[in-house]
N, C-alpha and C positions, 0 to 999 in steps of 0.2 A: 828661449821660448818661455812664455808664461804658462802657468797651469791651464789646461784646457785647449792648448794649441797643438798638442801632440795628436797624431792620427793613429787610430787603431788599424788593424789589418783590413777590416771590411771597409773602413773609410777610404783607405788607399785603393782598394779595388774599385770602389764607386768613382773616385776622382779619375783614376786611370781609364775606366770605361767611358766617362764623359769626354775625355780627350780623344779617345779612339772613335767614338760614335760621331762626335762633332755636332753639326748644326741640327741633326735630326734626333737629338737626345731627349726622349721622353721616357716615362716609367718602363715601358715594355722593352724598348731598345737598350736601355741601360741594363735592365735585368738580364736580357739575352747575352750582352757582352760580358757582364760579371760572371755568368755561368761559364762562358768560354774561358775567361781568365782563371777561374777557380778550377777548371778542368776536372770536375768530379771529386775534388779533394774536400769540398765542403758543400753543404746544402745552402741554396740561395732561394729564399722565398721573395715573391714580389712585395709583400708587406714589409720585409726587412729592408728592401731597397728604398721604398718610399720613406720609411722611418729614418733611415740614414741620410737620405737626401734632405729631409726636413732639418735634421740636426746640423748637417753641413751648411745649410742655408742660414741657420741661426748663428753659426760661427763666422759667417761671412765668406765661406769658401765656395759657395754655390749661389747662383741666382736663378729664379724661375719666373715664368710668365705663362699666360694662357694664350693659345692660338685661337683662331676662330672656331665657332661651333660647326660641326660637320654632320651632314645628314646621315652618312653611313655609321656614325657613332651615336645615333639617336638624339642628335642635337647637342651633344656634349662637346666640350673643348678638350684638347690635349694640353697637358701641362708640360712645358718644355724646360729644360735645365741647361745651364752652362757653368763651367768652372770659372771662378774669378781669378784675378792676379794673385790675391792672397792664398787662394786654394792651390794654385800652381806652385807658389813658393813653399807652402806647407808640404805638398807632395814631393817636391825636389829634396827638401830637407829630410823627409822620412826615407826616401830612397837612398840618400847619401849615407844615412846611419846604417841601413840594411847592407849597402855595399861595404861599409867599414867592417861590419860583423862578418860578412862572407870572407873578406880579405884576411881578417884576423884568424878565422878558422882554417883557411887555406895555409897560412903560415905555419900552423902547428900540425898540418896534415889531417885536419878534422873534416874536410869535405873533399870529395873526389872532383 
């Protein structure tokens, strides 16, 4: 992988949340899913979710689009997100590395 193609922990959480949420992935639903995945082990602000989604879109791992304006949202549109094929590949590679680390630690009795 070239420099900049590696995923940080929070990027992995965001991409995983996008896969879980599916077709209704917009800022708030992604934020809620990331909070579930983080299980209280880290703070998750809505702003950090949007910042990370924007960064992942710049990397080509996520794409976004705006839905129609909604009256209940004061005429504003929701911005929807989905993971791209490149994003799925990057996430799979990151998870493989994590699996290798866990396996290595188990071999030496480092994890229960």
